[in-house]
RODO-2510 file (C-alpha; in nm, 4 decimals, decimal comma):
residues 445
     n   res          X          Y          Z
     1     m    15,8431    -8,7881    21,9440
     2     a    15,6574    -8,5628    21,6993
     3     a    15,6309    -8,6782    21,3420
     4     p    15,8396    -8,4876    21,0856
     5     r    15,6553    -8,1977    20,9222
     6     y    15,6506    -8,3625    20,5820
     7     k    15,4944    -8,6781    20,7326
     8     m    15,2151    -8,4684    20,8820
     9     l    15,1549    -8,3091    20,5419
    10     v    15,1467    -8,6523    20,3767
    11     d    14,8851    -8,7629    20,6299
    12     v    14,6697    -8,4538    20,5707
    13     l    14,6767    -8,4876    20,1915
    14     a    14,6170    -8,8634    20,2113
    15     a    14,3121    -8,8081    20,4318
    16     d    14,1778    -8,5404    20,1941
    17     i    14,2110    -8,7817    19,9018
    18     r    14,0552    -9,0772    20,0824
    19     n    13,7541    -8,8855    20,2125
    20     g    13,6880    -8,7127    19,8798
    21     r    13,7827    -8,3573    19,9724
    22     l    14,0359    -8,3825    19,6906
    23     a    13,8425    -8,5353    19,4025
    24     p    13,9917    -8,7851    19,1558
    25     g    14,1621    -8,6044    18,8698
    26     t    14,2408    -8,2918    19,0747
    27     r    14,5692    -8,1352    18,9666
    28     l    14,7772    -8,0687    19,2769
    29     p    15,0094    -7,7683    19,3118
    30     t    15,3517    -7,7872    19,1523
    31     h    15,6374    -7,8870    19,3786
    32     r    15,7334    -7,5213    19,4102
    33     g    15,3699    -7,4229    19,4653
    34     l    15,3266    -7,6759    19,7454
    35     a    15,6554    -7,5653    19,9013
    36     a    15,5494    -7,1998    19,8980
    37     r    15,2007    -7,2773    20,0328
    38     e    15,3238    -7,4940    20,3188
    39     g    15,6488    -7,3099    20,3957
    40     i    15,8707    -7,6102    20,3212
    41     a    16,1669    -7,6732    20,0926
    42     v    16,1060    -7,7835    19,7350
    43     v    16,2968    -8,1057    19,8025
    44     t    16,0580    -8,1755    20,0908
    45     a    15,7561    -8,1129    19,8664
    46     t    15,9016    -8,3624    19,6208
    47     r    15,9326    -8,6141    19,9047
    48     v    15,5669    -8,5574    20,0006
    49     y    15,4454    -8,6306    19,6473
    50     a    15,6754    -8,9318    19,6196
    51     e    15,5226    -9,0848    19,9345
    52     l    15,1679    -9,0191    19,8124
    53     e    15,2577    -9,1861    19,4823
    54     t    15,3996    -9,4883    19,6654
    55     m    15,0700    -9,5094    19,8564
    56     g    14,8834    -9,5195    19,5237
    57     l    14,7010    -9,1928    19,5919
    58     v    14,8513    -8,9690    19,3226
    59     s    15,0140    -9,0075    18,9831
    60     r    15,2929    -8,7878    18,8556
    61     e    15,2956    -8,7195    18,4820
    62     q    15,6003    -8,5661    18,3192
    63     g    15,5193    -8,2266    18,1740
    64     r    15,1640    -8,2232    18,3123
    65     g    15,1832    -8,2309    18,6895
    66     t    15,0653    -8,4397    18,9840
    67     f    14,7065    -8,5647    18,9881
    68     v    14,4821    -8,7312    19,2450
    69     r    14,4205    -9,0929    19,1493
    70     d    14,0775    -9,2506    19,1549
    71     i    14,1390    -9,4932    19,4394
    72     a    13,8402    -9,7022    19,3317
    73     v    14,0848    -9,8377    19,0708
    74     p    14,3471   -10,0416    19,2604
    75     a    14,7145    -9,9780    19,1942
    76     g    14,8511   -10,2379    18,9568
    77     h    14,5115   -10,2902    18,7945
    78     g    14,5852   -10,4767    18,4736
    79     i    14,8789   -10,6737    18,6186
    80     e    14,7145   -10,8608    18,9047
    81     q    14,4193   -11,0597    18,7742
    82     q    14,1285   -11,0147    19,0110
    83     a    13,8370   -11,2564    19,0217
    84     a    13,5657   -11,0809    18,8198
    85     a    13,2207   -11,0596    18,9731
    86     p    12,9591   -11,2678    18,7881
    87     d    12,7872   -10,9535    18,6588
    88     m    13,1127   -10,7821    18,5519
    89     v    13,2024   -10,7733    18,1817
    90     d    13,5781   -10,8340    18,1618
    91     l    13,7513   -10,6216    17,8972
    92     n    14,0720   -10,6277    18,1031
    93     f    14,2006   -10,9825    18,0389
    94     n    14,1684   -11,2036    17,7314
    95     y    14,0694   -11,5672    17,7645
    96     p    13,8980   -11,6442    17,4325
    97     s    13,7306   -11,9819    17,3985
    98     l    13,5672   -12,1435    17,0971
    99     p    13,2622   -12,3702    17,0888
   100     g    13,3570   -12,7365    17,1007
   101     q    13,6891   -12,7016    17,2841
   102     a    13,5575   -12,8950    17,5839
   103     d    13,4609   -13,1816    17,3512
   104     l    13,8138   -13,1825    17,2105
   105     l    13,9475   -13,2148    17,5633
   106     r    13,7165   -13,5061    17,6414
   107     q    13,8293   -13,6813    17,3247
   108     v    14,2021   -13,6422    17,3883
   109     l    14,1630   -13,7545    17,7501
   110     r    13,9914   -14,0707    17,6298
   111     e    14,2759   -14,1295    17,3849
   112     l    14,5367   -14,0827    17,6559
   113     a    14,3462   -14,3141    17,8907
   114     t    14,3887   -14,6012    17,6447
   115     a    14,7476   -14,5193    17,5492
   116     g    15,0141   -14,7758    17,6288
   117     d    15,2499   -14,5262    17,7987
   118     l    14,9965   -14,3751    18,0407
   119     d    15,1997   -14,4872    18,3403
   120     s    15,4947   -14,2784    18,2207
   121     l    15,2901   -13,9604    18,2687
   122     l    15,2913   -14,0221    18,6443
   123     r    15,6693   -14,0023    18,6704
   124     y    15,9170   -13,7160    18,6712
   125     q    15,9915   -13,5898    18,3229
   126     p    16,3181   -13,4466    18,1873
   127     h    16,3496   -13,0840    18,2980
   128     r    16,3390   -12,9581    17,9395
   129     g    16,0658   -13,2015    17,8280
   130     r    16,0830   -13,5381    17,6565
   131     p    16,2673   -13,5589    17,3213
   132     q    15,9443   -13,6462    17,1396
   133     d    15,7771   -13,3343    17,2856
   134     g    16,0616   -13,1167    17,1588
   135     a    16,0268   -13,2782    16,8160
   136     s    15,6537   -13,1987    16,8095
   137     v    15,7232   -12,8352    16,8938
   138     a    15,9989   -12,8201    16,6294
   139     r    15,7553   -12,9367    16,3607
   140     h    15,5030   -12,6759    16,4780
   141     l    15,7635   -12,3989    16,4701
   142     r    15,8554   -12,4793    16,1118
   143     r    15,5066   -12,3594    16,0202
   144     r    15,5933   -12,0346    16,1994
   145     g    15,9095   -11,9891    15,9947
   146     i    16,1596   -12,1250    16,2489
   147     t    16,3718   -12,4239    16,1565
   148     t    16,5547   -12,5512    16,4615
   149     d    16,6840   -12,8688    16,6186
   150     a    16,4809   -13,0178    16,9012
   151     d    16,7823   -12,9895    17,1337
   152     r    16,7398   -12,6093    17,1341
   153     i    16,3755   -12,6369    17,2477
   154     l    16,2722   -12,6408    17,6140
   155     i    15,9146   -12,7059    17,7274
   156     v    15,7896   -12,4654    17,9960
   157     s    15,4693   -12,3961    18,1897
   158     g    15,3377   -12,1230    17,9632
   159     a    15,5020   -11,8250    17,7946
   160     q    15,5227   -11,6262    18,1196
   161     h    15,7247   -11,9088    18,2736
   162     g    15,9355   -11,9100    17,9571
   163     l    16,0142   -11,5413    18,0051
   164     a    16,0936   -11,5994    18,3718
   165     v    16,3423   -11,8809    18,3098
   166     t    16,5001   -11,6779    18,0280
   167     v    16,5557   -11,3858    18,2661
   168     m    16,6945   -11,6214    18,5313
   169     a    16,9263   -11,7885    18,2812
   170     a    17,0598   -11,4927    18,0872
   171     l    17,0375   -11,1804    18,3060
   172     n    17,1538   -11,0548    18,6444
   173     a    17,0196   -10,7975    18,8881
   174     g    17,0993   -10,4479    18,7623
   175     d    17,1281   -10,5474    18,3953
   176     v    16,9924   -10,2889    18,1525
   177     v    16,7098   -10,4173    17,9317
   178     a    16,5636   -10,2094    17,6483
   179     v    16,1845   -10,2328    17,6216
   180     d    15,9130   -10,0446    17,4376
   181     a    15,7729    -9,7451    17,6239
   182     l    15,4473    -9,9423    17,6292
   183     t    15,5059   -10,3124    17,6831
   184     y    15,3645   -10,6366    17,8237
   185     p    15,2910   -10,5957    18,1984
   186     g    15,4095   -10,9490    18,2736
   187     f    15,7615   -10,8599    18,1662
   188     k    15,7517   -10,5458    18,3807
   189     a    15,6585   -10,7645    18,6775
   190     l    15,9505   -10,9982    18,6035
   191     a    16,1901   -10,7051    18,5773
   192     h    16,0774   -10,5793    18,9162
   193     a    16,1128   -10,9231    19,0743
   194     f    16,4630   -10,9762    18,9330
   195     h    16,5765   -10,6135    18,9778
   196     l    16,6391   -10,5414    18,6105
   197     d    16,6850   -10,1840    18,4897
   198     l    16,4160   -10,1379    18,2233
   199     v    16,4907    -9,8503    17,9863
   200     p    16,2023    -9,7377    17,7627
   201     v    16,2367    -9,7004    17,3870
   202     p    15,9880    -9,4587    17,2258
   203     t    15,7461    -9,6170    16,9810
   204     t    15,6186    -9,5103    16,6425
   205     a    15,2948    -9,6152    16,4711
   206     d    15,4752    -9,9171    16,3217
   207     g    15,7152   -10,0289    16,5932
   208     p    15,9960    -9,9166    16,8223
   209     n    16,1970    -9,6078    16,7337
   210     l    16,5138    -9,7877    16,6286
   211     d    16,7183    -9,4684    16,6050
   212     a    16,6395    -9,4103    16,9726
   213     l    16,7293    -9,7727    17,0493
   214     e    17,0624    -9,7311    16,8715
   215     k    17,1411    -9,4184    17,0732
   216     l    17,0439    -9,5965    17,3930
   217     c    17,2755    -9,8890    17,3179
   218     a    17,5581    -9,6465    17,2449
   219     t    17,5222    -9,4762    17,5832
   220     r    17,4100    -9,7551    17,8194
   221     p    17,5335   -10,1153    17,8600
   222     v    17,2159   -10,2739    17,7209
   223     r    17,2299   -10,6448    17,8020
   224     a    16,9039   -10,7479    17,6348
   225     i    16,6222   -10,6180    17,4149
   226     y    16,2702   -10,7401    17,4937
   227     t    16,0422   -10,7156    17,1921
   228     m    15,7112   -10,8377    17,0471
   229     p    15,7608   -10,8039    16,6705
   230     t    15,4500   -11,0116    16,5958
   231     l    15,2045   -10,8992    16,7509
   232     h    15,2686   -10,6096    16,9892
   233     n    15,0685   -10,5950    17,3115
   234     p    14,9043   -10,3442    17,3609
   235     l    14,9539   -10,1425    17,0398
   236     g    14,8947   -10,4205    16,7874
   237     w    15,1654   -10,3417    16,5342
   238     v    15,3721   -10,5950    16,3409
   239     m    15,7335   -10,4958    16,2852
   240     s    15,8399   -10,4783    15,9201
   241     a    16,1115   -10,7027    15,7766
   242     t    16,3341   -10,3967    15,7319
   243     d    16,2969   -10,2933    16,0952
   244     r    16,3631   -10,6495    16,2109
   245     s    16,6909   -10,6515    16,0205
   246     h    16,7804   -10,3138    16,1703
   247     l    16,7034   -10,4334    16,5243
   248     i    16,9186   -10,7433    16,4767
   249     k    17,2031   -10,5273    16,3465
   250     i    17,1835   -10,3062    16,6563
   251     a    17,1785   -10,6097    16,8874
   252     r    17,4823   -10,7646    16,7179
   253     q    17,6764   -10,4401    16,7202
   254     h    17,6261   -10,3913    17,0935
   255     g    17,6306   -10,7538    17,2093
   256     a    17,2676   -10,7554    17,3294
   257     l    17,0514   -11,0647    17,3629
   258     i    16,7108   -11,0446    17,1924
   259     i    16,4118   -11,1819    17,3842
   260     e    16,1352   -11,2363    17,1278
   261     d    15,7879   -11,2759    17,2789
   262     a    15,5622   -11,4413    17,0195
   263     s    15,2610   -11,5158    17,2385
   264     y    15,0191   -11,3443    16,9996
   265     a    15,2038   -11,4222    16,6753
   266     y    14,9479   -11,6878    16,5798
   267     l    14,6917   -11,4125    16,5125
   268     v    14,8859   -11,2692    16,2172
   269     e    14,8786   -11,4418    15,8806
   270     a    15,2047   -11,4402    15,6814
   271     p    15,4114   -11,2034    15,9003
   272     p    15,7803   -11,1379    15,8271
   273     p    16,0132   -11,4135    15,9539
   274     p    16,0637   -11,4207    16,3320
   275     l    16,3828   -11,2665    16,4665
   276     a    16,4796   -11,6137    16,5879
   277     a    16,4747   -11,7386    16,2292
   278     t    16,7191   -11,4715    16,1133
   279     a    16,9381   -11,4429    16,4233
   280     p    16,9076   -11,7737    16,6129
   281     d    17,2460   -11,7287    16,7801
   282     i    17,1415   -11,4141    16,9724
   283     t    16,7647   -11,4604    17,0090
   284     v    16,5576   -11,6401    17,2706
   285     y    16,2129   -11,7125    17,1249
   286     v    15,9249   -11,7571    17,3713
   287     s    15,5716   -11,8672    17,2897
   288     g    15,3085   -12,1223    17,3885
   289     v    14,9545   -12,2480    17,3402
   290     s    14,7785   -12,0757    17,6304
   291     k    14,6640   -11,7902    17,4062
   292     s    14,6038   -11,9906    17,0899
   293     v    14,4295   -12,2908    17,2494
   294     a    14,3185   -12,2334    17,6099
   295     t    14,4453   -12,0303    17,9027
   296     g    14,4171   -12,3347    18,1276
   297     l    14,6601   -12,5296    17,9097
   298     r    14,9753   -12,3798    18,0589
   299     i    15,2295   -12,5133    17,8113
   300     g    15,4895   -12,2992    17,6390
   301     f    15,8251   -12,3376    17,4725
   302     v    16,1571   -12,1601    17,4606
   303     v    16,3956   -12,1765    17,1652
   304     a    16,7353   -12,0658    17,2901
   305     p    17,0865   -12,0298    17,1492
   306     p    17,2987   -12,3353    17,2377
   307     s    17,5041   -12,1296    17,4838
   308     v    17,1898   -12,0378    17,6808
   309     v    17,0134   -12,3766    17,6786
   310     p    17,1900   -12,5274    17,9850
   311     s    17,1117   -12,2228    18,1996
   312     v    16,7453   -12,2240    18,0933
   313     e    16,7248   -12,5942    18,1760
   314     r    16,8630   -12,5277    18,5244
   315     a    16,6098   -12,2469    18,5720
   316     i    16,3263   -12,4847    18,4805
   317     r    16,4548   -12,7316    18,7401
   318     v    16,4666   -12,4590    19,0049
   319     t    16,1151   -12,3288    18,9328
   320     t    15,8984   -12,6280    18,8312
   321     w    16,1354   -12,9279    18,7873
   322     n    15,9411   -13,0128    18,4708
   323     t    15,6147   -12,9186    18,3058
   324     p    15,3063   -13,1269    18,3990
   325     a    15,3305   -13,4429    18,1909
   326     l    14,9577   -13,4766    18,1262
   327     t    14,9019   -13,1262    17,9894
   328     t    15,2233   -13,1493    17,7868
   329     a    15,0977   -13,4742    17,6342
   330     i    14,7660   -13,3106    17,5434
   331     a    14,9355   -13,0078    17,3868
   332     c    15,1795   -13,2179    17,1836
   333     r    14,9038   -13,4472    17,0538
   334     w    14,7149   -13,1405    16,9375
   335     l    15,0284   -12,9981    16,7779
   336     e    15,0746   -13,3254    16,5865
   337     d    14,7163   -13,3916    16,4735
   338     g    14,6446   -13,0378    16,3495
   339     t    14,4113   -12,9349    16,6307
   340     v    14,6296   -12,6379    16,7258
   341     d    14,6476   -12,5183    16,3641
   342     h    14,2682   -12,5512    16,3369
   343     l    14,2023   -12,3600    16,6585
   344     e    14,4498   -12,0863    16,5658
   345     a    14,2745   -12,0331    16,2319
   346     q    13,9365   -12,0157    16,4058
   347     k    14,0665   -11,7660    16,6608
   348     r    14,2188   -11,5463    16,3896
   349     a    13,8755   -11,5271    16,2265
   350     d    13,7092   -11,4641    16,5629
   351     a    13,9563   -11,1866    16,6478
   352     q    13,8964   -11,0236    16,3084
   353     t    13,5220   -11,0229    16,3739
   354     r    13,5692   -10,8692    16,7173
   355     q    13,8183   -10,6084    16,5977
   356     a    13,5809   -10,5036    16,3188
   357     l    13,3002   -10,4803    16,5744
   358     a    13,5169   -10,2584    16,7954
   359     r    13,5926   -10,0261    16,5031
   360     q    13,2224   -10,0052    16,4276
   361     e    13,1017    -9,9391    16,7830
   362     l    13,3872    -9,7012    16,8696
   363     a    13,3565    -9,5039    16,5447
   364     g    13,4857    -9,1506    16,5780
   365     l    13,7330    -9,2415    16,8535
   366     p    14,1086    -9,2808    16,7820
   367     v    14,1127    -9,6620    16,8026
   368     i    14,4506    -9,8383    16,7581
   369     g    14,4741   -10,2103    16,6914
   370     h    14,5717   -10,4810    16,4450
   371     p    14,2842   -10,6087    16,2253
   372     s    14,3121   -10,9569    16,3762
   373     s    14,4117   -10,8880    16,7363
   374     y    14,2097   -10,9494    17,0510
   375     f    14,2812   -10,6073    17,1997
   376     t    14,2261   -10,2418    17,1138
   377     w    14,4142    -9,9377    17,2432
   378     l    14,2081    -9,6243    17,2965
   379     p    14,4009    -9,2976    17,3547
   380     l    14,2034    -9,0332    17,5440
   381     p    14,1974    -8,6544    17,5017
   382     d    14,4654    -8,4611    17,6880
   383     d    14,2223    -8,3352    17,9498
   384     a    14,0691    -8,6787    18,0147
   385     r    14,1668    -8,9028    18,3056
   386     a    14,2010    -9,2777    18,2401
   387     d    14,1611    -9,3703    18,6082
   388     r    13,8398    -9,1674    18,6307
   389     l    13,7042    -9,3308    18,3151
   390     t    13,8032    -9,6764    18,4406
   391     a    13,6279    -9,6165    18,7728
   392     t    13,3131    -9,4942    18,5963
   393     l    13,3090    -9,8035    18,3777
   394     a    13,3651   -10,0262    18,6838
   395     r    13,0513    -9,8791    18,8407
   396     q    12,8723    -9,9836    18,5219
   397     r    13,0114   -10,3377    18,5737
   398     i    13,2750   -10,3114    18,2988
   399     s    13,6424   -10,3849    18,3726
   400     v    13,9118   -10,2257    18,1542
   401     s    14,2817   -10,1458    18,1989
   402     t    14,4498    -9,8078    18,2008
   403     a    14,7896    -9,7526    18,0384
   404     e    14,9680    -9,7682    18,3748
   405     p    15,0461   -10,1441    18,3774
   406     f    15,1958   -10,1200    18,0262
   407     t    15,4035    -9,8038    18,0788
   408     t    15,7805    -9,8144    18,1306
   409     s    15,8531    -9,4423    18,0847
   410     l    15,8021    -9,1567    18,3306
   411     h    15,5001    -9,0333    18,1361
   412     t    15,1901    -9,2530    18,1541
   413     p    14,9615    -9,1756    17,8585
   414     q    14,5929    -9,1233    17,9173
   415     a    14,4584    -9,4328    17,7417
   416     i    14,2747    -9,7570    17,8080
   417     r    14,3204   -10,1065    17,6656
   418     l    14,0131   -10,3097    17,5754
   419     a    14,0445   -10,6880    17,5672
   420     l    13,7886   -10,8148    17,3174
   421     g    13,8054   -11,1913    17,3562
   422     s    13,6433   -11,2729    17,6898
   423     t    13,2716   -11,2210    17,6284
   424     d    13,0140   -11,3216    17,3671
   425     l    12,9611   -11,0984    17,0645
   426     d    12,6227   -10,9577    17,1705
   427     s    12,7581   -10,8609    17,5115
   428     l    13,0724   -10,7183    17,3512
   429     r    12,8650   -10,4999    17,1178
   430     s    12,6518   -10,3503    17,3958
   431     t    12,9534   -10,3102    17,6250
   432     l    13,1540   -10,1249    17,3611
   433     r    12,8603    -9,8898    17,3100
   434     t    12,8697    -9,8127    17,6815
   435     v    13,2470    -9,7589    17,6673
   436     r    13,2043    -9,5137    17,3802
   437     r    12,9259    -9,3230    17,5548
   438     v    13,1158    -9,2985    17,8837
   439     a    13,4392    -9,1970    17,7057
   440     v    13,2646    -8,9192    17,5154
   441     e    13,0868    -8,7962    17,8294
   442     d    13,4115    -8,8055    18,0283
   443     a    13,5939    -8,6043    17,7617
   444     h    13,3335    -8,3280    17,7962
   445     a    13,3102    -8,3412    18,1755
***
C-alpha cells in the first residue's frame, strides 16, 4: 500500500533537514505557501509541519513562521540532564559547591557514627519524616518568615519530589494550572507526566501579569497557580509584597491552590514574606537543601494546608515510602547547628560575584538576572536563532540552554539561559567572553 501523500512529503523534508540541504534556521514556507507549492490542502500542510515538529526537526513560532531546528541540539535540551564531557563547560545546569563542603560531610558522618541512635537509621522511617526532623525544618522555616506547626511539614527527597507529591495529592489529570509563560522545566515535565493543562500567564519585568491571571481565572476553571515569587527561574525577579497580596486575592476569589516553589529563595536577602506565611490555608510551600547545600543531598520539605497533608503523605508512601534516613539526619543536623545558614550566606556572596562577572563580561547585551542569582537570561535579537547559537557554543565545548524547556506558551522566545554556578571563576570569565563573542557574531550572521 502506498504511503499517503503527506507522509511522503514529511519524509522528503525530514531527509532534506537531516542531510543539510535545509540549513538550521531556514524559514520554511507558510502553510498556505507549502500547500500551493505541493498541490495539497492547507490542513494537510499543517499536518506535515506538525509531524516534523513532533520529530524535533522544526519549530513553529507564533507570528514568525516555521523554522528548521539545529538538530545538533537535542529536543528537550535543558530538561534532561546529559552527562557533560570532561572538556565541556556546563552553563546549562547549576550545581554550585563551596570549598570545604567535603570536610563538613566527613565531620558529620563521624558524628553520626558515634551517635547512640545509629541503628534507627537502618529502619523504615515515618512516611512524612520523624517528628524531630519536622521540628528542625520548622525552626529553619521561621528564619524564612514561615511560622508553622511541625505536623504540617513533610520531608521529601528534594524539591522536585515535593512538587511531584503535591501534584499527586492535590490535582487530577486535566486540571487547569496557571503558570508563568516562562517557568521551571521540572514543573513542565510533571505536568506532562500527570496530564495537567498548563495555561501560560504573560510576565512583566517584575513578575506575572496579574491582570491577565485574573482574566484567565474568570474564564477557565483554574485549579492551581504554580509560582516562584522568590526567586524566579529563569528570569530572576522577586515578586513585590503588593503583587503577592494581589495573587493571593485572586486565588481566594477563584478557589485556586497556590503552589509556591522556593528552591532559590535562599539567595535573596530580606524578601517579602512568602505566600505561605500570608495564606497558609491555600498554599503548598516547597523547598529543600539541594540548591543551598549540595545537589547530592536530596532532601526537601513540603508545608501543606492541613486538608492536603494526608494526601501528600500517601503520595510519599507511593513514591519513596520515606526519605533516606541517613541523608535526612545529615540535613537536619546541619539545619540545627547553623551549617545550612552559613552555607547559604556563602552561596549568596558567591552568586553575587558571579552575577557581577556576567554583567561585566556580557556588557552591551540585554542581560536579565537578579543581582544574587546563579543564572542569567539573555534575550537574542529578533533575527537570531537560539538553537543555532547553542549548537555553535556546543562545538566550542560550552553547554547552554535555549528558552524552549522553560516556555509554556505557543511562542518560544529567542533567548538562552546561562547557569553561572558550575565552574570556577576563571573558567566562567573566559567562557562568558566566548558566549558574548559568539552571540554578537551570530546576530550579524
